Each structure stands twice: as C-alpha cells, then as structure tokens.
HTML snippet that shows the backbone in 3Dmol.js (N, CA, C, O; Angstrom):
<script src="https://3Dmol.org/build/3Dmol-min.js"></script>
<div id="view" style="width:600px;height:400px;position:relative"></div>
<script>
const pdb = `
ATOM      1  N   MET A   1     -13.794  11.368   4.610  1.00  0.00           N
ATOM      2  CA  MET A   1     -12.955  11.382   5.237  1.00  0.00           C
ATOM      3  C   MET A   1     -12.230  10.598   5.810  1.00  0.00           C
ATOM      4  O   MET A   1     -12.436   9.422   6.110  1.00  0.00           O
ATOM      5  N   ALA A   2     -10.675  11.740   6.101  1.00  0.00           N
ATOM      6  CA  ALA A   2      -9.615  10.909   6.686  1.00  0.00           C
ATOM      7  C   ALA A   2      -9.905  10.313   8.392  1.00  0.00           C
ATOM      8  O   ALA A   2     -11.007  10.383   8.936  1.00  0.00           O
ATOM      9  N   LYS A   3      -9.138   9.959   8.792  1.00  0.00           N
ATOM     10  CA  LYS A   3      -9.271   9.938  10.512  1.00  0.00           C
ATOM     11  C   LYS A   3      -7.779  11.127  10.760  1.00  0.00           C
ATOM     12  O   LYS A   3      -6.764  11.482  10.160  1.00  0.00           O
ATOM     13  N   ALA A   4      -8.468  11.366  11.979  1.00  0.00           N
ATOM     14  CA  ALA A   4      -7.232  12.204  12.513  1.00  0.00           C
ATOM     15  C   ALA A   4      -6.299  11.537  13.061  1.00  0.00           C
ATOM     16  O   ALA A   4      -6.538  10.425  13.534  1.00  0.00           O
ATOM     17  N   LYS A   5      -5.194  12.029  13.098  1.00  0.00           N
ATOM     18  CA  LYS A   5      -4.282  11.248  13.526  1.00  0.00           C
ATOM     19  C   LYS A   5      -4.112  12.443  15.440  1.00  0.00           C
ATOM     20  O   LYS A   5      -4.608  13.521  15.766  1.00  0.00           O
ATOM     21  N   THR A   6      -2.893  11.154  16.398  1.00  0.00           N
ATOM     22  CA  THR A   6      -2.875  11.779  16.869  1.00  0.00           C
ATOM     23  C   THR A   6      -1.190  11.858  17.802  1.00  0.00           C
ATOM     24  O   THR A   6      -0.675  10.757  17.999  1.00  0.00           O
ATOM     25  N   VAL A   7      -0.675  12.689  18.151  1.00  0.00           N
ATOM     26  CA  VAL A   7       0.575  12.740  18.781  1.00  0.00           C
ATOM     27  C   VAL A   7       0.281  12.801  20.331  1.00  0.00           C
ATOM     28  O   VAL A   7      -0.586  13.199  21.109  1.00  0.00           O
ATOM     29  N   TYR A   8       0.947  12.461  20.326  1.00  0.00           N
ATOM     30  CA  TYR A   8       1.518  13.322  22.690  1.00  0.00           C
ATOM     31  C   TYR A   8       2.874  14.193  22.802  1.00  0.00           C
ATOM     32  O   TYR A   8       4.077  13.939  22.734  1.00  0.00           O
ATOM     33  N   SER A   9       1.981  15.498  23.034  1.00  0.00           N
ATOM     34  CA  SER A   9       2.632  16.533  22.781  1.00  0.00           C
ATOM     35  C   SER A   9       3.001  16.528  24.603  1.00  0.00           C
ATOM     36  O   SER A   9       2.156  16.408  25.490  1.00  0.00           O
ATOM     37  N   CYS A  10       5.018  16.755  24.858  1.00  0.00           N
ATOM     38  CA  CYS A  10       5.379  17.033  26.448  1.00  0.00           C
ATOM     39  C   CYS A  10       4.851  18.279  26.469  1.00  0.00           C
ATOM     40  O   CYS A  10       4.738  19.190  25.649  1.00  0.00           O
ATOM     41  N   THR A  11       4.575  18.114  27.524  1.00  0.00           N
ATOM     42  CA  THR A  11       4.005  20.154  28.293  1.00  0.00           C
ATOM     43  C   THR A  11       4.770  20.436  29.064  1.00  0.00           C
ATOM     44  O   THR A  11       4.426  20.987  30.109  1.00  0.00           O
ATOM     45  N   GLU A  12       6.204  20.108  28.750  1.00  0.00           N
ATOM     46  CA  GLU A  12       7.512  20.371  29.422  1.00  0.00           C
ATOM     47  C   GLU A  12       8.771  20.958  28.188  1.00  0.00           C
ATOM     48  O   GLU A  12       9.468  21.972  28.147  1.00  0.00           O
ATOM     49  N   CYS A  13       8.698  20.354  27.726  1.00  0.00           N
ATOM     50  CA  CYS A  13       9.026  20.975  26.297  1.00  0.00           C
ATOM     51  C   CYS A  13       8.947  20.601  25.194  1.00  0.00           C
ATOM     52  O   CYS A  13       9.953  20.655  24.487  1.00  0.00           O
ATOM     53  N   GLY A  14       8.156  20.276  24.859  1.00  0.00           N
ATOM     54  CA  GLY A  14       6.877  20.512  23.751  1.00  0.00           C
ATOM     55  C   GLY A  14       7.475  18.965  22.655  1.00  0.00           C
ATOM     56  O   GLY A  14       6.814  18.014  22.238  1.00  0.00           O
ATOM     57  N   ALA A  15       8.217  19.129  22.569  1.00  0.00           N
ATOM     58  CA  ALA A  15       8.895  17.281  22.133  1.00  0.00           C
ATOM     59  C   ALA A  15       7.455  16.445  21.986  1.00  0.00           C
ATOM     60  O   ALA A  15       6.570  16.356  22.837  1.00  0.00           O
ATOM     61  N   GLN A  16       7.497  15.731  20.354  1.00  0.00           N
ATOM     62  CA  GLN A  16       5.618  15.781  20.388  1.00  0.00           C
ATOM     63  C   GLN A  16       6.511  13.771  19.557  1.00  0.00           C
ATOM     64  O   GLN A  16       7.624  13.574  19.068  1.00  0.00           O
ATOM     65  N   GLN A  17       5.603  13.012  19.738  1.00  0.00           N
ATOM     66  CA  GLN A  17       6.137  11.475  19.985  1.00  0.00           C
ATOM     67  C   GLN A  17       4.683  11.430  18.988  1.00  0.00           C
ATOM     68  O   GLN A  17       3.985  12.330  18.521  1.00  0.00           O
ATOM     69  N   PRO A  18       4.624  10.265  18.934  1.00  0.00           N
ATOM     70  CA  PRO A  18       3.515   9.080  18.214  1.00  0.00           C
ATOM     71  C   PRO A  18       2.977   8.501  18.872  1.00  0.00           C
ATOM     72  O   PRO A  18       1.790   8.450  18.553  1.00  0.00           O
ATOM     73  N   LYS A  19       3.189   8.034  19.618  1.00  0.00           N
ATOM     74  CA  LYS A  19       2.673   6.851  21.176  1.00  0.00           C
ATOM     75  C   LYS A  19       2.735   8.415  23.076  1.00  0.00           C
ATOM     76  O   LYS A  19       3.165   9.418  23.644  1.00  0.00           O
ATOM     77  N   TRP A  20       1.797   7.123  22.987  1.00  0.00           N
ATOM     78  CA  TRP A  20       2.486   7.723  24.254  1.00  0.00           C
ATOM     79  C   TRP A  20       3.182   6.856  25.606  1.00  0.00           C
ATOM     80  O   TRP A  20       3.149   5.763  26.172  1.00  0.00           O
ATOM     81  N   ALA A  21       3.625   7.784  25.644  1.00  0.00           N
ATOM     82  CA  ALA A  21       5.211   7.431  26.692  1.00  0.00           C
ATOM     83  C   ALA A  21       4.935   7.808  28.245  1.00  0.00           C
ATOM     84  O   ALA A  21       4.251   8.789  28.536  1.00  0.00           O
ATOM     85  N   GLY A  22       5.604   6.829  29.370  1.00  0.00           N
ATOM     86  CA  GLY A  22       5.175   8.134  30.448  1.00  0.00           C
ATOM     87  C   GLY A  22       5.763   9.206  30.915  1.00  0.00           C
ATOM     88  O   GLY A  22       5.425  10.228  31.513  1.00  0.00           O
ATOM     89  N   GLN A  23       7.051   8.577  30.366  1.00  0.00           N
ATOM     90  CA  GLN A  23       8.229   9.616  30.520  1.00  0.00           C
ATOM     91  C   GLN A  23       8.884   9.887  28.947  1.00  0.00           C
ATOM     92  O   GLN A  23       9.085   9.182  27.958  1.00  0.00           O
ATOM     93  N   CYS A  24       9.100  11.373  29.322  1.00  0.00           N
ATOM     94  CA  CYS A  24       9.901  12.402  28.371  1.00  0.00           C
ATOM     95  C   CYS A  24      10.933  11.700  27.397  1.00  0.00           C
ATOM     96  O   CYS A  24      11.788  11.083  28.032  1.00  0.00           O
ATOM     97  N   PRO A  25      11.101  11.621  25.801  1.00  0.00           N
ATOM     98  CA  PRO A  25      12.407  10.948  25.743  1.00  0.00           C
ATOM     99  C   PRO A  25      13.814  11.511  25.084  1.00  0.00           C
ATOM    100  O   PRO A  25      14.951  11.143  24.790  1.00  0.00           O
ATOM    101  N   ASP A  26      12.319  13.479  25.040  1.00  0.00           N
ATOM    102  CA  ASP A  26      14.304  14.610  25.445  1.00  0.00           C
ATOM    103  C   ASP A  26      13.904  14.916  26.210  1.00  0.00           C
ATOM    104  O   ASP A  26      14.809  15.690  26.524  1.00  0.00           O
ATOM    105  N   CYS A  27      12.814  15.092  27.379  1.00  0.00           N
ATOM    106  CA  CYS A  27      13.654  16.195  28.169  1.00  0.00           C
ATOM    107  C   CYS A  27      13.761  15.254  29.313  1.00  0.00           C
ATOM    108  O   CYS A  27      14.736  15.383  30.052  1.00  0.00           O
ATOM    109  N   ASN A  28      12.660  14.083  29.620  1.00  0.00           N
ATOM    110  CA  ASN A  28      13.042  13.050  30.707  1.00  0.00           C
ATOM    111  C   ASN A  28      12.232  13.270  31.916  1.00  0.00           C
ATOM    112  O   ASN A  28      12.353  12.725  33.013  1.00  0.00           O
ATOM    113  N   ALA A  29      11.178  14.378  31.439  1.00  0.00           N
ATOM    114  CA  ALA A  29      10.194  14.855  32.408  1.00  0.00           C
ATOM    115  C   ALA A  29       9.097  13.373  32.768  1.00  0.00           C
ATOM    116  O   ALA A  29       8.523  12.777  31.857  1.00  0.00           O
ATOM    117  N   TRP A  30       9.043  13.202  33.395  1.00  0.00           N
ATOM    118  CA  TRP A  30       7.628  12.104  33.750  1.00  0.00           C
ATOM    119  C   TRP A  30       6.108  12.223  33.814  1.00  0.00           C
ATOM    120  O   TRP A  30       5.469  13.000  34.524  1.00  0.00           O
ATOM    121  N   ASN A  31       5.755  11.545  33.166  1.00  0.00           N
ATOM    122  CA  ASN A  31       4.198  12.206  33.006  1.00  0.00           C
ATOM    123  C   ASN A  31       3.349  13.223  32.324  1.00  0.00           C
ATOM    124  O   ASN A  31       2.143  13.359  32.531  1.00  0.00           O
ATOM    125  N   SER A  32       4.066  13.930  31.495  1.00  0.00           N
ATOM    126  CA  SER A  32       4.522  14.831  30.287  1.00  0.00           C
ATOM    127  C   SER A  32       3.819  14.696  29.743  1.00  0.00           C
ATOM    128  O   SER A  32       2.924  14.953  30.548  1.00  0.00           O
ATOM    129  N   MET A  33       3.298  14.443  28.802  1.00  0.00           N
ATOM    130  CA  MET A  33       2.764  13.845  26.982  1.00  0.00           C
ATOM    131  C   MET A  33       1.641  13.772  27.367  1.00  0.00           C
ATOM    132  O   MET A  33       1.146  13.143  28.302  1.00  0.00           O
ATOM    133  N   VAL A  34       0.896  14.939  26.065  1.00  0.00           N
ATOM    134  CA  VAL A  34      -0.448  14.648  26.433  1.00  0.00           C
ATOM    135  C   VAL A  34      -1.174  14.357  25.033  1.00  0.00           C
ATOM    136  O   VAL A  34      -0.478  14.238  24.024  1.00  0.00           O
ATOM    137  N   GLU A  35      -2.451  14.251  24.971  1.00  0.00           N
ATOM    138  CA  GLU A  35      -2.363  13.314  24.075  1.00  0.00           C
ATOM    139  C   GLU A  35      -3.624  14.836  23.345  1.00  0.00           C
ATOM    140  O   GLU A  35      -4.592  15.442  23.804  1.00  0.00           O
ATOM    141  N   MET A  36      -2.755  14.867  21.894  1.00  0.00           N
ATOM    142  CA  MET A  36      -3.545  16.246  20.855  1.00  0.00           C
ATOM    143  C   MET A  36      -3.844  15.885  19.891  1.00  0.00           C
ATOM    144  O   MET A  36      -3.437  14.793  19.494  1.00  0.00           O
ATOM    145  N   VAL A  37      -4.760  16.750  19.061  1.00  0.00           N
ATOM    146  CA  VAL A  37      -4.645  16.548  17.597  1.00  0.00           C
ATOM    147  C   VAL A  37      -4.170  16.501  16.501  1.00  0.00           C
ATOM    148  O   VAL A  37      -4.870  17.156  15.728  1.00  0.00           O
ATOM    149  N   ALA A  38      -3.107  15.942  15.897  1.00  0.00           N
ATOM    150  CA  ALA A  38      -2.328  16.511  14.966  1.00  0.00           C
ATOM    151  C   ALA A  38      -2.059  17.526  13.737  1.00  0.00           C
ATOM    152  O   ALA A  38      -0.975  17.470  13.156  1.00  0.00           O
ATOM    153  N   VAL A  39      -2.916  18.332  13.396  1.00  0.00           N
ATOM    154  CA  VAL A  39      -3.151  19.574  12.126  1.00  0.00           C
ATOM    155  C   VAL A  39      -2.179  18.637  10.955  1.00  0.00           C
ATOM    156  O   VAL A  39      -1.169  17.973  11.186  1.00  0.00           O
ATOM    157  N   ALA A  40      -2.873  18.854   9.678  1.00  0.00           N
ATOM    158  CA  ALA A  40      -3.230  18.611   8.296  1.00  0.00           C
ATOM    159  C   ALA A  40      -2.391  20.031   8.261  1.00  0.00           C
ATOM    160  O   ALA A  40      -2.697  20.993   8.966  1.00  0.00           O
ATOM    161  N   THR A  41      -1.441  20.019   7.462  1.00  0.00           N
ATOM    162  CA  THR A  41      -0.773  20.587   6.725  1.00  0.00           C
ATOM    163  C   THR A  41      -1.217  20.230   5.285  1.00  0.00           C
ATOM    164  O   THR A  41      -1.448  19.063   4.971  1.00  0.00           O
ATOM    165  N   PRO A  42      -1.355  21.481   4.235  1.00  0.00           N
ATOM    166  CA  PRO A  42      -1.536  20.939   2.962  1.00  0.00           C
ATOM    167  C   PRO A  42      -0.095  20.565   2.368  1.00  0.00           C
ATOM    168  O   PRO A  42       1.051  20.708   2.793  1.00  0.00           O
ATOM    169  N   ALA A  43      -0.635  20.037   1.231  1.00  0.00           N
ATOM    170  CA  ALA A  43       0.700  19.349   0.296  1.00  0.00           C
ATOM    171  C   ALA A  43       1.661  20.417  -0.477  1.00  0.00           C
ATOM    172  O   ALA A  43       1.435  20.432  -1.687  1.00  0.00           O
ATOM    173  N   LYS A  44       2.471  21.128  -0.135  1.00  0.00           N
ATOM    174  CA  LYS A  44       3.471  22.287  -1.001  1.00  0.00           C
ATOM    175  C   LYS A  44       3.552  21.369  -2.806  1.00  0.00           C
ATOM    176  O   LYS A  44       3.822  20.250  -3.243  1.00  0.00           O
ATOM    177  N   VAL A  45       3.215  22.436  -3.219  1.00  0.00           N
ATOM    178  CA  VAL A  45       2.963  21.634  -5.118  1.00  0.00           C
ATOM    179  C   VAL A  45       5.084  22.664  -5.491  1.00  0.00           C
ATOM    180  O   VAL A  45       5.633  23.679  -5.063  1.00  0.00           O
ATOM    181  N   ASN A  46       5.531  21.323  -6.662  1.00  0.00           N
ATOM    182  CA  ASN A  46       6.990  21.411  -7.090  1.00  0.00           C
ATOM    183  C   ASN A  46       5.991  22.351  -7.565  1.00  0.00           C
ATOM    184  O   ASN A  46       4.848  22.130  -7.967  1.00  0.00           O
ATOM    185  N   PRO A  47       6.793  23.718  -7.417  1.00  0.00           N
ATOM    186  CA  PRO A  47       6.885  24.584  -8.618  1.00  0.00           C
ATOM    187  C   PRO A  47       7.268  24.182 -10.715  1.00  0.00           C
ATOM    188  O   PRO A  47       6.948  24.792 -11.736  1.00  0.00           O
ATOM    189  N   ARG A  48       8.453  22.264 -10.350  1.00  0.00           N
ATOM    190  CA  ARG A  48       8.607  22.315 -11.610  1.00  0.00           C
ATOM    191  C   ARG A  48       7.586  21.647 -12.025  1.00  0.00           C
ATOM    192  O   ARG A  48       7.081  21.937 -13.110  1.00  0.00           O
ATOM    193  N   PHE A  49       7.160  20.779 -11.362  1.00  0.00           N
ATOM    194  CA  PHE A  49       5.628  20.384 -12.189  1.00  0.00           C
ATOM    195  C   PHE A  49       4.380  21.017 -13.043  1.00  0.00           C
ATOM    196  O   PHE A  49       3.727  20.840 -14.071  1.00  0.00           O
ATOM    197  N   SER A  50       4.514  21.975 -11.778  1.00  0.00           N
ATOM    198  CA  SER A  50       2.950  22.800 -11.528  1.00  0.00           C
ATOM    199  C   SER A  50       2.438  23.350 -13.358  1.00  0.00           C
ATOM    200  O   SER A  50       2.281  22.568 -14.295  1.00  0.00           O
ATOM    201  N   GLY A  51       2.330  24.347 -13.395  1.00  0.00           N
ATOM    202  CA  GLY A  51       1.228  24.968 -14.302  1.00  0.00           C
ATOM    203  C   GLY A  51       1.614  24.754 -16.180  1.00  0.00           C
ATOM    204  O   GLY A  51       1.124  23.899 -16.918  1.00  0.00           O
ATOM    205  N   TYR A  52       2.527  25.728 -16.517  1.00  0.00           N
ATOM    206  CA  TYR A  52       2.596  25.247 -18.629  1.00  0.00           C
ATOM    207  C   TYR A  52       2.818  24.159 -18.778  1.00  0.00           C
ATOM    208  O   TYR A  52       3.663  23.560 -18.113  1.00  0.00           O
ATOM    209  N   ALA A  53       2.196  23.696 -19.581  1.00  0.00           N
ATOM    210  CA  ALA A  53       1.921  22.463 -20.647  1.00  0.00           C
ATOM    211  C   ALA A  53       3.506  21.973 -21.907  1.00  0.00           C
ATOM    212  O   ALA A  53       3.895  20.888 -22.342  1.00  0.00           O
ATOM    213  N   GLY A  54       3.820  22.883 -22.024  1.00  0.00           N
ATOM    214  CA  GLY A  54       4.004  23.707 -23.038  1.00  0.00           C
ATOM    215  C   GLY A  54       2.745  23.299 -24.386  1.00  0.00           C
ATOM    216  O   GLY A  54       1.589  22.888 -24.287  1.00  0.00           O
ATOM    217  N   SER A  55       3.694  23.671 -25.745  1.00  0.00           N
ATOM    218  CA  SER A  55       3.188  23.310 -27.034  1.00  0.00           C
ATOM    219  C   SER A  55       3.535  22.602 -27.196  1.00  0.00           C
ATOM    220  O   SER A  55       4.563  22.193 -26.656  1.00  0.00           O
ATOM    221  N   ALA A  56       2.790  21.934 -28.170  1.00  0.00           N
ATOM    222  CA  ALA A  56       2.532  20.264 -28.918  1.00  0.00           C
ATOM    223  C   ALA A  56       3.926  20.311 -30.053  1.00  0.00           C
ATOM    224  O   ALA A  56       4.152  19.354 -30.793  1.00  0.00           O
TER     225      ALA A  56
END
`;
const viewer = $3Dmol.createViewer("view");
viewer.addModel(pdb, "pdb");
viewer.setStyle({}, {cartoon: {color: "spectrum"}});
viewer.zoomTo();
viewer.render();
</script>
C-alpha cells in the first residue's frame, strides 16, 4: 500500500505547499498552514493508447 502524501494548505487563501512554512508564500498570512492528507486522483487514460489493437 502506498504511503499517504501530506500537503500543507493555507486556511486564508487555500494555497497548497509540499512543506510546512510559518508564513504562506502566496498571501503572506502567518501561522495559517495546516497539515492535510493529499487526495490521490486516478491517472487519466490517453484515448490514443487504449482499446483497439488492430488486426495482425
């Protein structure tokens, strides 16, 4: 099972950062970064490479 990724989200502006910081780099709010578990999104399948294999 894969390890859950952690991101830090600003409670003021919603910006997300991979590491905790005392100040949000986007809106400059202090102590507004909270730890959250990142939600994994399923990979999109490129329609060009899926389905029909053709005849041999």
